C-alpha positions as CSV (number, residue, x, y, z in Angstrom):
1,M,71.4,206.2,171.1
2,E,74.2,208.5,169.9
3,P,73.0,211.0,167.3
4,D,75.9,210.1,164.9
5,S,75.4,206.3,165.0
6,K,73.1,204.5,162.7
7,P,71.5,201.5,164.2
8,D,71.4,198.3,162.2
9,G,69.8,194.9,162.7
10,I,68.3,194.4,166.1
11,A,69.2,197.9,167.2
12,R,67.2,199.3,164.3
13,L,64.3,197.1,165.2
14,L,64.4,198.4,168.7
15,V,64.2,202.0,167.5
16,E,61.3,201.1,165.1
17,E,59.4,199.2,167.8
18,R,60.1,201.7,170.6
19,A,56.5,202.7,171.1
20,R,55.3,199.1,171.3
21,L,58.1,198.2,173.7
22,L,57.2,201.1,176.0
23,R,53.6,200.1,176.1
24,F,54.7,196.5,176.7
25,L,56.9,197.6,179.6
26,A,54.3,199.9,181.1
27,A,51.7,197.1,180.9
28,R,54.1,194.8,182.8
29,G,54.5,197.3,185.7
30,A,57.5,199.4,184.6
31,G,55.4,202.5,185.0
32,D,57.5,205.6,185.0
33,E,60.7,203.5,184.6
34,A,59.7,202.2,181.2
35,E,62.0,204.7,179.5
36,D,64.9,203.6,181.8
37,V,64.3,199.9,181.1
38,L,64.2,200.6,177.4
39,H,67.5,202.5,177.6
40,E,69.1,199.6,179.5
41,L,67.8,197.3,176.8
42,W,69.3,199.5,174.2
43,Q,72.7,199.4,176.0
44,R,72.5,195.6,176.1
45,V,71.5,195.3,172.5
46,V,74.3,197.6,171.3
47,A,76.9,195.9,173.4
48,T,75.9,192.4,172.3
49,P,77.6,191.1,169.1
50,S,75.2,190.6,166.2
51,Q,74.0,187.1,165.6
52,P,71.2,185.7,163.4
53,L,67.9,185.5,165.2
54,A,64.9,183.5,164.1
55,D,62.4,186.0,165.4
56,P,64.1,189.3,166.3
57,L,61.0,191.0,167.5
58,A,60.2,188.2,170.0
59,Y,63.8,188.4,171.1
60,L,63.4,192.1,171.9
61,F,60.3,191.6,173.9
62,R,61.8,188.7,175.8
63,A,65.0,190.8,176.4
64,A,62.8,193.7,177.7
65,E,61.1,191.4,180.1
66,N,64.5,190.0,181.3
67,V,65.7,193.6,181.9
68,M,62.6,194.3,184.0
69,R,63.2,191.0,185.9
70,D,66.8,191.9,186.5
71,R,65.9,195.3,187.8
72,S,63.3,193.9,190.1
73,R,65.7,191.4,191.5
74,S,68.3,194.1,192.0
75,A,65.7,196.2,193.9
76,I,64.8,193.3,196.1
77,S,68.5,192.6,196.8
78,R,69.1,196.3,197.6
79,E,66.1,196.3,199.9
80,R,67.3,193.2,201.7
81,R,70.8,194.7,202.1
82,Q,69.4,197.9,203.5
83,Q,67.2,196.0,205.9
84,A,70.2,193.8,207.0
85,W,72.3,197.0,207.4
86,H,69.6,198.7,209.5
87,E,69.3,195.6,211.7
88,A,73.0,195.3,212.1
89,S,73.4,199.0,212.8
90,F,70.6,199.3,215.3
91,G,69.9,195.8,216.3
92,A,66.8,194.5,217.9
93,H,67.7,196.2,221.2
94,E,67.9,199.8,219.9
95,E,68.5,202.3,222.6
96,A,65.9,204.9,223.3
97,T,66.1,207.9,220.9
98,G,66.7,210.3,223.7
99,E,69.6,208.3,225.1
100,R,71.2,207.9,221.6
101,V,71.0,211.7,221.2
102,L,72.7,212.3,224.5
103,I,75.4,209.8,223.8
104,A,76.0,211.4,220.3
105,R,76.2,214.8,221.9
106,Q,78.7,213.6,224.5
107,R,80.9,212.0,221.8
108,L,80.8,215.1,219.7
109,R,82.0,217.2,222.7
110,E,84.8,214.7,223.2
111,A,85.8,214.8,219.6
112,E,85.8,218.7,219.7
113,A,88.0,218.6,222.8
114,V,90.4,216.1,221.2
115,L,90.7,218.4,218.1
116,A,91.1,221.5,220.3
117,A,93.9,219.8,222.2
118,Q,95.8,219.4,219.0
119,G,96.1,223.1,218.6
120,P,94.1,225.8,216.8
121,R,95.8,225.3,213.4
122,V,95.2,221.5,213.4
123,S,91.6,222.1,214.4
124,T,91.0,224.8,211.8
125,A,92.7,222.7,209.0
126,F,90.6,219.7,209.9
127,R,87.3,221.6,210.1
128,R,88.0,223.5,206.8
129,Y,89.0,220.3,205.0
130,R,86.5,217.8,206.3
131,L,83.5,219.9,207.2
132,D,83.7,222.8,204.8
133,G,85.2,220.8,201.9
134,V,87.9,223.4,201.2
135,G,91.0,222.1,199.4
136,Q,94.3,221.8,201.2
137,A,96.0,224.4,199.0
138,V,93.4,227.0,199.9
139,I,93.7,226.1,203.6
140,A,97.5,226.5,203.4
141,R,97.0,230.0,201.9
142,E,94.5,230.9,204.6
143,L,96.7,229.7,207.4
144,G,99.9,231.1,205.8
145,V,101.6,227.6,205.8
146,S,102.7,225.1,203.2
147,V,100.5,222.4,201.8
148,S,102.8,219.9,203.5
149,S,102.1,221.5,206.8
150,V,98.3,221.2,206.2
151,E,98.8,217.5,205.3
152,K,100.7,216.9,208.6
153,D,98.1,218.8,210.6
154,L,95.3,216.6,209.0
155,Q,97.3,213.5,209.8
156,K,97.7,214.7,213.4
157,A,93.9,215.2,213.6
158,Y,93.2,211.8,212.1
159,R,95.5,210.0,214.5
160,A,93.9,211.8,217.5
161,L,90.3,211.0,216.3
162,S,91.3,207.4,215.5
163,R,92.5,207.0,219.1
164,L,89.2,208.5,220.3
165,R,87.2,206.1,218.1
166,E,89.1,203.1,219.5
167,K,88.1,204.4,222.9
168,F,84.4,204.6,221.8
169,D,84.6,201.1,220.3
170,A,86.0,199.7,223.5
171,E,83.0,201.1,225.5
């Protein structure tokens, strides 16, 4: 709740019944997330237009339970997506760990060779920008070139690495 805002209606009731709602949520398995659930409930209550309610307190408790249910469903969906991603990424026939490491090292050496073949300035610009997170203007000053030159160097590196990736994908 914003310090300057004054809750009214259902929002005021939520503030007044905060302790009971927290106990209710904890008893239903929210645990350490009870405060987060209550905050999400607050956001929903504040965003919903006011309307007359026969039993506002029952409405709040039902809404709190619905927020918990929504969060639980989201967590289950997220877990399923992660599992599906893992299965799609590695598949049922995952290569041996040692073999994967060797392949990754070989591909890294190939990527480094491709960057080196583009010239030292392109390689430096790419490494500083993509690996070190340095801005293009700073790289331009360091290399004594214009920002436009750094942009062109990065494009050159991206094109070369894109061709390499196409080669990897074809393998």
